[in-house]
C-alpha positions in Angstrom: -18.8 -13.7 19.9 -16.4 -10.8 19.8 -16.3 -8.9 16.9 -14.1 -9.2 14.7 -11.3 -5.9 13.5 -11.0 -7.7 10.0 -13.0 -10.8 9.3 -11.0 -13.1 6.9 -12.9 -16.3 8.0 -15.9 -14.8 6.6 -14.3 -14.3 3.4 -12.7 -17.8 3.3 -16.4 -18.9 4.0 -17.3 -17.3 0.7 -14.8 -18.8 -1.4 -15.3 -22.5 -0.1 -14.1 -25.3 -1.7 -12.8 -23.4 -4.6 -10.1 -22.0 -2.6 -9.4 -25.4 -0.5 -8.6 -27.1 -3.9 -6.6 -24.4 -5.4 -3.9 -24.5 -2.7 -4.2 -28.6 -2.7 -3.4 -28.4 -6.5 -0.3 -26.8 -5.7 0.8 -29.0 -3.1 0.3 -32.2 -4.8 2.1 -30.4 -7.8 5.1 -29.7 -6.2 5.6 -26.5 -8.0 6.0 -24.3 -4.8 8.3 -21.4 -5.8 7.4 -20.0 -9.5 4.8 -22.6 -10.4 2.0 -21.8 -13.3 -0.2 -20.1 -10.8 2.3 -17.3 -10.5 2.3 -16.3 -14.2 -1.6 -16.8 -14.1 -2.1 -14.4 -11.2 0.4 -11.5 -12.9 -1.4 -11.5 -15.9 -4.9 -11.7 -14.1 -3.7 -8.9 -11.6 -2.6 -7.2 -14.6 -6.2 -7.2 -16.4 -7.3 -5.8 -13.3 -5.4 -2.9 -12.9 -5.1 -2.2 -16.4 -1.4 -2.7 -16.7 0.6 -4.7 -19.2 3.5 -5.5 -16.7 3.7 -7.2 -13.5 5.8 -8.6 -11.2 4.8 -10.6 -8.1 7.4 -10.4 -5.4 7.9 -11.5 -2.0 6.3 -8.4 0.0 5.0 -5.1 0.0 8.4 -3.7 1.1 10.4 -5.3 -1.4 8.2 -4.4 -4.0 9.2 -0.8 -2.9 12.5 -1.4 -3.2 13.1 -3.3 -6.4 12.2 0.0 -8.5 14.7 2.0 -6.8 17.0 -1.0 -7.2 16.4 -0.6 -11.2 16.6 2.9 -11.0 20.3 3.1 -9.5 18.8 5.0 -6.7 21.7 4.8 -3.7 23.8 7.0 -1.7 23.3 10.8 -2.4 20.1 10.4 -3.5 16.9 11.6 -2.0 13.1 10.1 -2.1 10.5 11.9 -0.8 7.6 10.3 1.2 5.0 10.7 3.7 5.5 10.3 7.6 2.1 9.1 8.3 2.6 5.8 6.8 3.6 2.5 8.0 7.6 2.3 8.1 8.5 0.1 5.3 7.5 3.0 3.2 10.4 4.9 4.3 12.4 2.0 5.3 13.3 1.0 1.3 15.6 4.2 1.1 18.1 3.1 3.7 18.2 -0.1 2.4 19.5 0.7 -1.2 22.0 3.7 0.6 19.6 6.8 0.0 17.6 9.1 2.0 13.9 9.8 2.8 13.1 13.1 2.9 9.9 13.5 4.8 6.5 15.4 3.4 3.4 16.5 5.3 -0.3 15.1 4.3 -3.5 17.0 3.5 -5.7 17.5 6.8 -8.8 15.9 5.0 -7.5 12.8 3.2 -4.3 12.0 5.1 -2.5 11.4 1.7 0.6 13.6 0.8 0.4 17.3 0.1 1.5 18.4 -3.5 2.3 21.9 -2.1 4.6 20.9 0.9 6.2 18.2 -1.3 7.1 21.1 -4.2 8.9 23.0 -1.5 10.4 20.0 0.1 11.8 19.4 -3.4 13.1 22.9 -3.9 14.5 23.2 -0.2 16.6 20.0 -0.7 18.1 21.6 -4.2 18.8 24.6 -2.5 20.8 22.6 0.2 22.8 20.4 -2.3 23.6 18.1 -0.1 21.1 15.2 -1.7 20.1 14.6 -5.2 16.4 14.4 -5.7 15.6 11.3 -7.6 11.9 9.7 -6.7 8.5 10.4 -4.7 6.6 7.6 -3.4 3.2 8.6 -2.6 1.1 6.4 -0.6 -2.7 5.5 -1.0 -3.5 5.7 3.0 -6.0 3.7 4.2 -7.3 2.6 0.9 -8.0 5.7 -0.9 -5.7 6.9 -4.2 -3.6 10.1 -3.6 -3.5 13.2 -5.2 -2.1 11.7 -8.0 -2.7 14.7 -10.9 -0.7 17.3 -8.6 1.7 14.9 -7.6 2.5 13.8 -11.1 2.8 17.7 -12.1 5.3 18.3 -9.4 7.0 15.0 -10.3 7.5 16.1 -14.0 8.6 19.7 -12.9 11.4 18.3 -11.4 12.0 15.3 -13.1 11.5 12.6 -11.0 10.5 9.4 -10.7 7.0 8.6 -9.1 5.7 5.6 -7.2 2.3 4.9 -5.9 2.4 2.7 -2.8 -0.8 1.2 -2.7 -0.1 -1.0 0.0 -3.5 -0.3 1.6 -5.0 0.9 -1.9 -4.6 -1.5 -4.4 -7.8 -1.9 -6.5 -8.3 2.1 -5.8 -9.4 5.0 -8.8 -9.6 8.4 -9.4 -11.7 9.6 -12.2 -12.1 5.9 -13.1 -8.1 5.7 -13.5 -5.7 3.5 -11.5 -2.6 5.3 -9.3 -0.4 3.9 -12.6 -2.1 6.2 -15.1 -0.2 8.8 -13.7 2.5 7.0 -11.7 6.0 5.3 -13.3 5.3 2.5 -11.0 2.3 1.1 -8.4 3.5 -1.3 -6.0 1.1 -3.1 -3.7 1.8 -5.6 -0.3 -0.6 -9.0 -0.2 0.1 -9.2 3.5 -3.5 -10.9 5.1 -5.0 -8.0 6.4 -4.8 -5.8 2.8 -8.2 -5.4 1.0 -6.3 -8.0 -1.5 -4.2 -10.4 0.6 -3.2 -13.8 0.6 -2.3 -16.4 3.3 1.6 -15.3 4.1 3.5 -12.3 2.8 3.9 -11.2 -0.9 3.7 -8.3 -2.9 3.8 -7.0 -6.7 5.2 -4.3 -8.8 2.8 -2.7 -11.6 4.5 -1.0 -14.5 4.1 0.6 -18.1 7.7 0.0 -19.2 8.8 -3.4 -20.3 12.9 -2.4 -20.0 11.8 -1.6 -16.4 9.7 -4.8 -16.0 13.0 -7.2 -17.5 15.1 -5.4 -15.0 12.7 -6.2 -12.3 12.7 -9.9 -13.3 16.2 -10.1 -12.8 16.2 -8.1 -10.0 13.7 -10.4 -8.4 15.9 -13.6 -8.5 19.2 -12.6 -7.9 20.0 -10.4 -10.9 19.8 -13.3 -13.0 20.3 -12.8 -16.9 17.2 -12.0 -18.5 15.7 -11.4 -21.6 17.4 -8.3 -22.7 20.9 -9.7 -21.6 20.9 -12.7 -24.0 19.6 -11.5 -26.8 22.2 -11.8 -29.3 24.3 -14.0 -27.2 24.6 -17.9 -27.1 25.4 -19.7 -23.9 26.4 -23.3 -23.0 24.4 -23.2 -19.7 21.2 -22.0 -18.4 21.3 -18.1 -18.1 19.6 -18.2 -14.8 23.0 -19.0 -13.5 24.4 -16.1 -15.4 24.0 -13.1 -12.9 24.0 -9.9 -14.4 23.9 -7.6 -11.2 23.3 -7.5 -8.0 19.7 -8.4 -7.2 18.1 -10.1 -4.2 15.8 -13.2 -3.6 12.1 -11.7 -4.2 10.1 -14.8 -5.2 6.3 -15.0 -3.9 5.3 -18.4 -3.0 2.9 -20.5 -5.7 0.3 -21.2 -2.9 -0.2 -17.7 -2.3 -1.2 -16.9 -6.1 -2.9 -19.5 -6.0 -5.1 -18.1 -2.9 -4.7 -14.7 -4.6 -6.5 -15.7 -7.9 -9.4 -17.1 -6.0 -9.8 -13.9 -4.3 -9.1 -11.7 -7.5 -12.4 -13.1 -8.3 -14.6 -11.4 -5.6 -12.5 -8.3 -5.4 -14.4 -5.9 -7.3 -17.4 -6.8 -5.7 -15.8 -6.5 -2.5 -14.7 -3.4 -3.0 -18.2 -2.2 -3.5 -19.5 -4.0 0.0 -16.5 -2.0 1.6 -18.1 1.2 0.4 -21.5 0.1 1.7 -19.9 -0.5 4.9 -18.3 3.0 4.5 -21.6 4.7 3.8 -23.5 3.1 6.7 -20.7 4.4 9.1 -20.3 7.8 7.8 -24.3 8.3 8.2 -24.5 6.7 11.6 -21.3 9.2 12.8 -22.2 12.0 10.7 -21.9 14.9 13.5 -20.4 12.9 16.5 -17.1 12.0 15.4 -15.1 13.6 12.4 -15.5 10.8 9.5 -13.2 9.9 6.7 -13.4 12.5 3.2 -12.4 10.6 -0.1 -10.5 12.8 -2.7 -12.9 14.2 -5.0 -13.6 11.8 -8.1 -12.2 8.5 -6.0 -12.9 5.6 -5.1 -11.1 3.9 -1.6 -10.8 0.3 -1.2 -11.2 1.2 2.5 -8.4 -1.0 3.9 -9.4 1.4 7.3 -11.9 3.4 8.2 -10.3 6.0 10.3 -12.4 8.4 12.4 -10.9 11.5 14.6 -11.7 12.2 17.8 -10.0 14.2 20.7 -11.0 12.1 22.8 -9.4 9.2 21.5 -8.2 7.0 24.7 -11.4 7.6 26.3 -13.3 6.0 23.0 -10.6 3.5 22.8 -11.2 2.1 26.2 -15.4 2.8 25.9 -15.1 0.3 23.1 -13.0 -2.3 24.1 -15.0 -2.3 27.4 -18.1 -3.4 24.8 -15.7 -5.8 23.1 -15.6 -3.6 20.0 -11.7 -3.9 18.7 -10.2 -0.8 17.2 -6.6 0.4 15.9 -4.3 3.8 15.7 -2.5 3.9 12.6 -0.1 5.7 13.6 0.3 6.6 16.8 4.4 7.6 16.3 4.7 9.0 12.7 8.1 7.3 10.9 10.2 11.0 11.6 9.5 10.9 15.3 11.3 7.9 15.5 15.1 7.3 16.6 16.1 5.5 13.9 14.5 8.1 11.3 14.6 11.3 13.1 18.0 12.6 11.7 16.3 12.4 8.2 15.4 15.4 6.4 11.9 16.9 6.6 9.9 19.6 4.3 10.1 23.3 5.3 8.6 24.1 8.5 8.2 20.2 9.5 5.3 18.1 9.8 2.5 19.9 11.6 -0.6 18.2 9.8 1.2 15.1 10.5 1.9 15.4 14.1 -1.1 16.7 14.9 -3.2 13.7 13.1 -1.1 11.2 14.8 -2.7 12.2 18.1 -6.5 11.9 17.0 -7.0 9.4 14.5 -8.6 5.6 15.2 -9.4 3.1 13.1 -13.1 1.1 13.4 -13.8 -2.6 12.4 -13.9 -2.6 8.7 -14.5 -5.1 6.0 -16.6 -6.5 3.3 -18.9 -8.9 5.6 -19.4 -6.5 8.2 -23.0 -7.1 8.9 -25.3 -3.9 9.4 -26.5 -5.1 12.8 -23.0 -5.5 14.0 -22.2 -2.1 12.5 -25.1 -1.0 14.4 -23.7 -1.9 17.6 -20.5 0.1 17.1 -22.1 2.9 15.7 -24.4 2.8 19.1 -21.5 2.3 21.4 -19.7 5.7 19.8 -22.6 7.6 19.9 -23.4 7.1 23.6 -19.6 7.7 25.1 -19.6 10.7 23.2 -22.9 11.9 24.1 -21.9 10.8 27.7 -19.1 13.2 27.6 -20.4 15.8 25.1 
């Protein structure tokens, strides 16, 4: 049997009949959009993430776009983000008319470099062409960014801070979730994510009730919400009163039902992912460069990413033994034509450019059996030893 890169079927088998019953319950109910499972999931996710307000939405991309819309970020505004990430992180700025400004990463964690962020903000202010408004930090590969340092930079410049936890929901730093420092945390429920559904979906987590109320409105075409109708009376359903330009970003009820089941085992899966990561680190120590987690951080290990100067050779050697691997991200966002004209921090992004040429990711999921992992480790050691 080929080794899966991510084994979603092992998880499905573990959840068993309860998962199938939950899906069938929605099918039989007919409440396919905004059914009761949506509110139940938002409540459960808030309890897990230690946050009072959660808004489910259509995708992780829209989860990033919604708070930018709520804050009125648009033309002439700058939002700072890494380039070493999936395109969705930067994509949302042009979608609202704003400009991404690309910031370099730290060489050990691959997450945003706070010092380069500060320099990038100062440079944009000095040029005077764009107004700095927000920062999007990414919890890349599953581990938290340096939020105490990033929050200090955000506070210094009066900027909003978004924690893009599409790969990292559930990660913690000093026992706290990223939202402890950020204004907003977002996540994606794409199936390959640590907490994934069976389609598309996302969520926005926040601490501000007024912001959450705006997000509720923006999620469904700018419909009137509680704060819009207080003290006013209408002869018709207020949902047909559109107070602002919004979008259609509702998550399907079936996805909420799936996620409610997956959330019951999520904490256990995070522990299992960390055991898998520890086995990799033990087996590959001194062979290739293995990941470093920020001090005090707990990663959810969306990917297990190593570094090697012989990436193409190692990828081919693993493929010959039916072992999959993946490269995130071979072409950083700032190197792609459609984004190449947007600003970068002072001195460019040398760490981003260097890491893009040497990183590769190995099979990672909570159900990776020790004997299978031993095969992967042995194949890597054999290739590196042969070419030493």
